[in-house]
C-alpha positions in Angstrom: 48.5 6.2 -102.1 47.5 3.7 -100.0 44.1 3.7 -98.5 43.2 5.4 -95.6 40.1 4.3 -92.9 38.7 6.1 -90.1 37.6 4.2 -86.7 35.6 5.5 -83.9 36.7 3.7 -80.7 36.4 3.6 -76.9 39.0 5.1 -74.6 39.3 3.7 -71.1 39.1 6.6 -68.6 39.6 9.0 -71.4 38.4 13.2 -71.0 35.9 15.0 -73.1 38.9 16.4 -75.2 39.5 14.9 -78.3 42.2 12.8 -79.1 43.4 12.2 -82.4 46.1 9.3 -83.1 47.4 8.5 -86.2 48.4 5.3 -86.5 50.6 4.1 -89.8 50.3 0.7 -90.2 52.2 -0.4 -93.1 50.1 1.9 -95.6 47.1 2.2 -93.9 46.4 5.3 -91.4 43.7 5.0 -88.3 42.0 7.7 -86.1 40.4 7.1 -83.0 38.0 9.0 -81.5 36.5 8.6 -77.7 32.5 7.5 -77.3 30.4 9.8 -75.3 28.4 8.9 -72.3 25.0 8.6 -73.2 23.1 7.0 -70.4 24.1 6.9 -66.4 22.1 4.5 -64.2 22.8 5.4 -60.5 22.5 2.0 -58.1 20.6 1.6 -56.2 17.9 4.2 -57.5 16.2 4.5 -54.7 17.8 4.5 -50.7 15.9 4.4 -47.6 18.5 5.6 -44.7 18.2 7.2 -41.2 19.8 9.9 -40.0 23.5 10.0 -39.6 23.8 6.9 -41.7 26.2 6.7 -44.8 25.6 4.7 -47.8 28.0 4.3 -51.0 26.6 4.6 -54.7 27.7 3.1 -57.7 26.9 3.8 -61.3 27.2 2.4 -64.6 27.9 4.3 -67.5 26.5 3.4 -71.2 27.0 4.9 -74.8 24.4 5.9 -76.8 23.8 2.7 -78.5 23.5 1.0 -74.8 27.0 -0.2 -75.0 28.3 -1.0 -71.3 31.2 1.8 -70.8 34.3 1.7 -68.4 34.0 3.9 -65.2 35.1 7.4 -65.9 34.5 10.3 -63.3 31.2 11.9 -62.8 30.3 14.7 -60.7 27.9 14.2 -57.6 25.4 16.5 -56.2 22.4 16.8 -53.9 19.3 18.6 -54.9 18.6 18.9 -50.6 22.0 18.9 -48.8 19.6 19.5 -46.0 18.1 16.1 -46.4 20.8 14.3 -48.0 24.4 15.2 -48.7 26.9 13.6 -51.0 30.5 13.6 -52.0 32.7 13.0 -54.9 32.8 9.4 -54.2 29.0 9.2 -54.5 29.1 8.5 -50.2 25.7 9.8 -49.3 25.2 10.8 -45.5 21.4 11.3 -44.2 21.3 14.6 -42.5 17.6 15.3 -41.8 13.8 13.6 -42.6 12.5 14.0 -45.8 13.8 13.3 -49.5 16.3 14.2 -51.6 17.4 13.8 -55.0 21.1 12.5 -55.9 22.6 13.3 -59.5 25.6 11.8 -60.8 26.6 14.0 -64.4 29.0 13.4 -67.1 29.1 14.3 -71.0 25.9 15.6 -70.3 23.9 13.0 -69.3 22.3 12.6 -66.0 21.8 9.8 -63.9 19.6 10.0 -60.1 19.0 8.4 -57.1 16.0 9.6 -54.7 17.2 9.2 -51.0 14.3 8.8 -48.4 15.4 9.7 -44.9 13.9 9.2 -41.2 14.8 9.9 -38.1 16.6 7.3 -36.0 14.8 4.9 -33.7 14.0 6.7 -30.5 12.9 5.6 -27.0 9.9 7.7 -26.1 8.6 7.0 -22.4 5.3 8.8 -21.2 5.0 10.4 -18.3 9.3 11.0 -18.4 9.1 10.7 -14.3 7.6 8.9 -11.5 6.8 9.6 -8.2 6.0 6.8 -5.6 4.6 7.0 -2.1 4.8 4.4 0.6 4.8 4.0 4.4 8.1 2.6 6.3 6.6 -0.8 7.5 3.6 -1.0 6.1 2.4 -2.4 2.9 4.3 -4.0 -0.3 5.4 -2.7 -3.6 3.8 0.5 -5.4 4.0 0.4 -9.0 3.3 2.8 -11.9 2.6 1.7 -15.8 4.3 3.7 -18.4 3.8 3.8 -22.3 7.1 3.0 -24.2 7.1 3.7 -28.1 9.2 4.4 -31.0 9.9 8.7 -31.2 11.7 8.4 -34.2 11.7 6.5 -37.5 12.6 2.6 -38.3 12.1 -0.1 -35.7 12.4 0.2 -31.9 13.4 -3.6 -30.9 15.4 -5.5 -28.7 15.0 -3.2 -25.5 16.4 -4.1 -22.5 16.3 -1.7 -18.8 18.4 -1.1 -16.1 18.1 0.5 -12.7 20.3 3.0 -11.3 20.2 4.5 -7.8 21.0 8.3 -7.2 20.5 9.0 -3.7 19.8 7.3 -0.7 19.5 3.4 0.2 19.5 1.1 -3.1 17.6 -2.0 -3.5 13.9 -0.6 -3.9 13.4 0.2 -7.3 12.7 -2.5 -10.0 11.6 -2.3 -13.9 10.4 -4.5 -16.4 9.0 -4.4 -20.2 6.3 -6.4 -21.4 7.6 -6.8 -24.6 11.1 -6.4 -26.3 9.8 -4.4 -28.9 8.1 -0.7 -29.1 5.1 0.0 -28.4 5.1 -1.5 -25.0 4.9 -1.0 -21.2 7.2 -0.4 -18.8 6.2 -1.1 -15.2 8.2 0.7 -12.6 8.0 -0.6 -9.1 9.1 0.4 -5.7 9.1 -1.4 -2.6 9.0 1.3 0.3 7.9 -0.8 3.2 11.6 -1.7 4.2 13.0 1.7 4.1 13.2 4.1 6.7 11.5 7.5 6.1 12.9 9.9 3.6 12.8 10.4 0.2 15.1 8.1 -2.2 15.8 9.1 -5.9 16.8 6.3 -8.6 16.1 6.2 -12.6 15.2 3.6 -14.9 17.4 2.9 -18.4 15.6 1.9 -21.1 17.9 1.1 -23.9 17.7 -1.1 -27.7 21.8 -0.6 -27.8 21.8 2.7 -29.2 18.9 5.0 -28.3 18.7 5.1 -24.6 16.1 7.0 -22.6 15.7 7.6 -18.9 13.2 7.6 -16.5 13.7 9.7 -13.1 11.9 7.8 -10.1 11.8 9.2 -6.9 10.2 7.3 -3.6 8.7 9.5 -0.7 8.7 7.0 2.4 6.4 8.2 5.2 6.3 7.6 9.1 3.3 5.2 9.5 0.2 6.6 11.1 -0.2 5.8 14.8 -1.9 2.8 15.6 -3.4 2.0 19.2 -2.1 -1.7 20.1 -3.7 -3.5 23.4 -1.6 -5.6 25.8 -5.0 -8.0 25.7 -8.1 -8.5 23.8 -10.1 -9.7 27.0 -10.3 -9.4 30.7 -12.3 -11.6 32.9 -13.7 -11.3 36.6 -15.2 -13.7 38.6 -17.2 -12.6 42.0 -19.8 -14.0 44.4 -23.1 -12.2 44.1 -22.9 -9.6 47.4 -19.1 -10.7 48.3 -16.0 -8.9 47.9 -15.3 -7.3 44.7 -12.7 -8.5 42.5 -9.0 -6.7 42.0 -8.7 -4.3 39.3 -6.8 -5.4 36.5 -5.0 -3.5 33.6 -4.6 -3.3 29.9 -1.6 -1.6 28.6 -1.9 0.7 25.6 0.9 1.2 23.5 2.1 2.9 19.7 2.2 0.3 17.2 2.5 3.2 14.5 4.8 6.0 14.3 4.5 9.5 15.2 2.8 10.5 18.7 -0.5 8.8 19.7 -2.3 11.6 21.9 -5.8 11.8 22.9 -6.5 8.8 24.3 -9.6 7.8 25.9 -12.2 4.9 27.1 -16.1 4.5 26.5 -17.9 1.3 27.7 -20.9 -0.2 26.0 -23.2 -3.2 28.1 -24.7 -6.0 26.8 -27.6 -6.2 28.9 -27.0 -4.7 32.7 -25.0 -1.8 32.6 -23.4 0.5 35.3 -21.4 -2.1 37.0 -18.0 -1.6 35.1 -15.1 1.4 35.4 -12.4 2.2 33.4 -9.9 4.7 33.7 -6.7 5.7 31.4 -3.8 6.8 33.2 -2.7 9.5 30.8 -3.9 10.7 27.4 -0.6 9.8 25.3 0.8 6.7 24.9 2.3 4.5 26.3 -0.6 4.3 28.9 -2.4 2.2 31.3 -6.2 1.4 31.4 -7.4 0.3 35.0 -10.7 -2.4 34.6 -12.7 -3.0 37.8 -16.3 -4.1 38.3 -17.9 -1.6 41.0 -20.6 -3.6 42.5 -21.1 -7.4 43.6 -24.4 -6.7 44.3 -25.8 -8.2 41.0 -28.2 -11.4 40.8 -25.8 -14.9 39.7 -25.1 -14.9 36.0 -22.7 -13.4 33.2 -22.3 -9.6 32.4 -20.3 -8.3 29.3 -19.0 -5.3 28.4 -17.2 -3.4 25.9 -14.4 -1.2 26.4 -13.2 1.2 23.7 -9.8 3.0 23.7 -9.8 5.8 21.4 -7.8 8.5 20.0 -8.6 11.4 17.4 -5.2 10.6 15.2 -6.1 7.0 15.4 -8.6 4.1 14.8 -10.0 2.7 18.0 -9.3 -0.6 19.5 -11.4 -2.6 21.9 -11.3 -5.1 24.3 -14.2 -7.3 26.0 -14.6 -7.6 29.7 -16.7 -10.8 31.3 -17.9 -10.6 34.8 -18.8 -14.0 36.1 -21.1 -13.7 39.2 -22.0 -16.7 40.8 -24.4 -17.0 43.8 -23.1 -17.9 47.2 -24.1 -20.4 49.4 -27.1 -19.8 52.0 -25.4 -18.3 55.2 -25.8 -20.2 58.5 -29.0 -19.5 60.1 -28.9 -17.0 63.5 -28.7 -18.6 67.0 -29.7 -17.9 70.4 -32.7 -15.6 70.0 -34.2 -13.7 72.9 -37.0 -11.7 73.6 -37.2 -9.3 76.4 -40.6 -7.2 76.9 -40.1 -3.5 77.3 -43.3 -2.0 79.1 -46.7 -3.3 77.6 -45.8 -2.4 74.0 -42.7 -3.0 73.4 -40.1 -6.1 72.5 -36.4 -6.2 72.2 -35.1 -9.0 70.0 -31.1 -10.4 70.2 -29.3 -13.1 68.5 -25.9 -14.4 67.4 -24.7 -14.1 63.8 -23.7 -17.7 62.7 -22.1 -16.6 59.3 -20.2 -13.9 57.7 -21.6 -14.2 53.8 -25.7 -13.1 54.9 -26.6 -9.7 52.8 -29.8 -9.2 55.0 -31.5 -10.5 58.4 -35.5 -11.1 58.1 -37.3 -10.9 61.2 -41.0 -12.8 61.3 -43.4 -12.2 64.3 -46.7 -14.0 64.9 -49.4 -14.2 67.5 -49.8 -17.5 69.3 -52.0 -19.8 66.9 -51.4 -17.2 64.1 -49.5 -17.3 60.5 -45.8 -15.7 60.9 -45.6 -12.3 58.8 -42.4 -10.8 57.8 -41.9 -7.5 60.2 -38.4 -6.2 59.2 -35.5 -6.4 57.0 -32.2 -5.6 58.3 -29.0 -4.8 57.1 -25.8 -7.6 57.4 -24.2 -8.1 60.6 -27.3 -6.9 62.6 -28.0 -8.7 66.1 -30.8 -7.1 67.6 -34.2 -5.3 66.8 -36.7 -3.4 68.3 -40.5 -4.2 67.9 -42.5 -1.2 69.0 -46.3 -0.2 68.9 -47.2 -3.4 69.8 -50.6 -4.4 71.4 -50.6 -5.0 75.2 -51.5 -8.0 77.1 -50.9 -10.2 74.2 -48.2 -13.1 73.3 -45.9 -12.4 70.8 -43.7 -14.9 69.0 -40.5 -14.3 66.6 -38.0 -16.0 64.5 -34.9 -14.6 62.4 -33.0 -15.7 59.3 -29.9 -14.8 57.3 -30.3 -14.5 53.5 -27.9 -13.6 50.8 -28.2 -14.2 46.5 -27.8 -17.6 47.4 -30.7 -18.0 49.1 -31.6 -18.1 52.9 -30.7 -20.0 56.2 -33.2 -21.8 58.5 -35.1 -19.9 60.8 -33.1 -19.4 64.2 -34.6 -20.8 67.5 -37.9 -19.0 67.9 -38.8 -17.1 71.4 -41.9 -15.8 72.8 -42.6 -12.9 75.5 -46.1 -11.3 76.8 -46.4 -7.3 76.4 -48.2 -7.0 80.0 -51.1 -5.1 81.0 
């Protein structure tokens, strides 16, 4: 009888069922038995993934003696499918944050891989909305700085911004990031000075190409407050002391802002001598006119100053200055043709001719023969006579007259004398 040998061999792709084959080779009979899996290595043994990632796992099979075996079917399973699931081909799907153990089983041998799942990167911005305010036609940009960080897992980088408008005119909104990676700052700026009153809305979009977050932005533009505008900042007047008053001058008051400029009024403050100026306003609502005029010329030569304040309960006060230049006049011409006529023994009547038109007063002087001249009367301008009474009888009296104004006095008229009689 020929010899028989029994050999244990490996069958690629064989199942756990025992397969016996008898091979007759000459006088030799051979029996082949499949090799059992002794060890399974899952590659990689540690897997990091983000939610929704899909990652294939590989395996290496070895027998009990550590020899590498050809691939054969294994059974895949997840011990925590709410974190990570696995299909029959060993493809792992990340489901939710946490850790899960994935197993591969064959012939009673078990291999494992630990999967750690994190949330995907998420753009988180605080605060989530921005409300900006501006005044139409006033100022520049208004801005607000927001904090940007990663509200998920992984790394949040390559950030960029975009702007879109929801309602109203566009062109008023800008956004910029301090850095391209989180955490960083987002500066949202709005320019409302070029917009009319109203509410404008837009949004800022921040994205890394996958994760995206928007920030709602509103811009409320209000009408500017009332503002007093004056047509001039200073008003000059010139006059001659004791002469005619200068003509009135006007300052126009308009509303340089918005809304309604109401409650207008005027106040005068003086620097030095007071009471020489009038300032009246034509109405309480702009546009209006402030009329200013000096009220007297009976001032000594010099410069007089005042400030007119234009006020309103709804706007800031504005002022303009007034300068009144008063010059001394030339002295008047001396009166002429003085005549003195006695009336009884205790009265003299004087008459003369006024030779000037710029006097403010006449001064009448008297003396007895050989004595000193004495001022006995001051008369108003344009007077040409005077009655001197209660005189001493039987006495010679001499008289003279001169004209005066702020610039000085004239020379004296001719003098004349008369006897009062007994």
